[in-house]
Residue, then its C-alpha position, 0 to 999 in steps of 0.5 A: m268705654p268701648l274698645q279701640d279697634a287697633a293700637l300700637v305700642w312703641f317700645r323705647r327704654d322699656l324693653r320688657l313685657t312684665d309690668h309695662a305701663a304703656l303695654a298694659a294700657a294698650l291691651r286694656a284699650a284695644r282689640r288688636v295691639h301691635c308692637v314696634f321698636v325703632f333703631d332711631t338713626d337720629i340717635l345712632d348716627r351721632l354715636p362716635s363709635r360703631a362698636d358701642r356696648r349700649v347698642e349691642f345691649i339694646w339689640e340683644s334685648v330687642r331680639l329677646l323681646k321679639q322672641d317673647l312676643q313671637s312665643l305668644g303668637a305676636d311679633l315685634t316690628v323692628l325698624h331702622g331709621p328716624a323714629r319721627r318719620l317711621i312711627p307715624e308711617l307705621a301707625a297710618r299703615l296699620a290704621v291704629d287709633t292710638v300709639y302708646a309709649n312710656r314717657d321719656y324725660e330727656p330733652f331730645a326725647t321730649d322734642r321727638d315725642a312732641e313732633v311725633a304727636r303732631a304728625l299722628n294728630a295730622i292723620g287722626c291718631h293720638l300719642s298716649l304717654h305713660k309714666d313707667q321709668v319713675i315712681f313720681d314724674t314731672d310735677e307730681l312732687l313739688t315743694a309747698a310753694g309749688r316749685p321743684y325741689h332743688v336739694y336732694t334730702p328734702y326731696r327724698r323725705a317728701w318722696q318717701a312720705r308720699l309713697t304708698p303701695a299703690d305707687y309701685a303696684p305692677h301694671t299687669v298684662a297677662e289678662h289681655l295678652d290674647r289682644l296682641a295682634p297675631a303676626a307671622p314671625s318677621i326678620m329683624p335687622t342684624l347688628a351689622d344692618i344697623g351699622f354696628q359691630r360686636t363688642n366684648l359684652a359676651e366676654l364680660k358676661v353682660q346678659a341682656g333682656e329681662a332674663g339678664a335683669r332677673a339674674r342680676l336682681d336675684d344675685f343682688l337680693e342675696r347681698i342687699d342687706h349689706y349694701h350700705e356696708w359694701r357699696d362704696y368699695p370698688g374692690r367688693k361686690g357691693p352695688s346691684y349692677l342693675s344700672v344698665h337694666l334700669r336704663f333700658g327698662t329690662v326691669s321695672i322700677r316699681e318692682l325694685v322700689r317694692l323690694a326695697a321699701e318692703r324689706a326691713s334692712e339698713g341695706a335696703r333702706v340705703w339702696l332705696g335712697e339711691l333709687i330716689w337719687r335717680e328720680f331726683y335727677q330725672m325730675l331736675l332735668w325735666h324741669d330744667p333741660e338747659t342743665v345739659d349744657h349749663a350749670f344749675q347754679r348759673k353763676f358758675d357758667r362764668i368760670v373760665w376753666p383753664n383746660p390745660p393742654g394734655h390734662f383731659a387726654a391724660w385723664c381719658e387715657a388713664r395716665t394721671g399718675y393717681p392710681i385710683v383715678d387711672a384704675a377707674m378710667r381703665q375699668l370704664h374703657m375695658t368694661g363700659y362700667m364704672h363703680n359709683r364711688l369712682r365716678m365721683i372721684t374721677a369727676s372731682f379729679l378732672v374738674k378740681d385737680l386738672h381744671v377741665d370743664w365738667r362738660l368735657g367729662e360728662r360727654h366722655f362718660a356719655e360716649t363710654l358708659i353702657d348705663y349712660d343716663q343723661a339725667a343722672n350723668v349731668g346731675g352727677w357731674q354737676w354735683s362733683a364739679g360743685v356747680g349743680t343743685d347741692a346742699q354741700p359747698w362748692f369747696r368740697i374737693f376730694n383728695p384722690v389719695a385719701q379717697s383711694q386709701r379709704f375705699d380701696p385700702e388693700g388695693r384690690f381694685i387698683r391691682r386688678y386694673l393697674p397690674e403694673l402696680a401689683a407688686l407695690p406694698d399697700k403703704y405706697l400703692h395709693a401714691p407710688w411716687t412716694l416709694p423709697e429708692s431702696e424699695q424701687a431697687r428691690l421691686d425694679f419699679v421706678p416712678g415715672r418709668d413704670y408708672p406716670l408721676p402725678i400730673v398735678d400736685h393735689a394741694r396746689a391744684r386745690q388752691t387754684t380751684l378755690a380761686l376759680f370759684k371765688a372769682v365768680g362769687 
């Protein structure tokens, strides 16, 4: 096939040069390949805070990507405005034949891409979308009846049965880098130029870009074989901490799947299962985008959540009186990250102990998580709320004290984020209201004065939750 004269690669949640599907396709197809990133105001203008860790992480990753392209004699055009308008305008100005991008599965993104495709077609250009952020997408993995899977375990089995080395083979770009369009270095907008300010990312030592992803991955590979043993304990260094890099594509999912699939250890096997969970939720959202606002099991939309006054605010502000919940919420607000086990515990507590609509919690996470991924967040919240696609019954209700005792037995995590409880003996740390008066006097610690009393009684709250679900069948 003859080469196109010029192409444009539109970087989005794929901020790397290594193993990049759209970039590889463009370099194979065109003589000159231009590159662009848009700080999309259709997204940015909806963010509630001008100090957003995600925006700073993206900005830093774009800056590093631009440097990498400049070192190759090319450049990354960085724009600020609505991508729906700016991409067709740039394509027309550069007279490109095709705009290449990697497929995104979120409802906003699919609508945006459809609009961009129509605008490009109107000027004789084409939008070419490629699979990059998952191994199997859209309709590639269906049941024998030709329907999307609704339960994770059968999906995982089918996913693993289908996987071959070809599915995670890298999209190499090195052989055609000479086709990157030569360009003089340009200035990119500052963080202030796009209306945002610095956060505490530097203090947290969150490193952006491909180099940051590589450092995280190298660190994780030293302990991946223990993943299955350590991953549920927030006081231990168990997770990969790659979620933000997966979210913004500073690392390739194909590389991670290859490392997990080809490593013969129980830790790698369990971690691969977590990567498959991510794909399961991406597939579900693509097939049923209405789950952003509606329960996957639609009958549960009929639940009238009490939303008791003050409960949601107490949860957000880490003053529920349940240490594992409050410590998790402090971690979220101090760092923009929350351990996965704690995401389940805090979500279950908000919905099934405080009786607050799961959508309020999902939106709070959407505003605060640095690794926020709509598919995973919606799927995870519906799983915890018992309204989503799940083989487990809705009456699974986490006991926050039992979860705390099991997964933070020595209180390492709680003491880190709730220093006001640091002196409490392990026996009482998970339920401070049970501290005997003699110990209160010895420690000069009074429940209700030095730390909130429980906002609800778990046993009674559980009964209310069961009644809410039973009322809708």
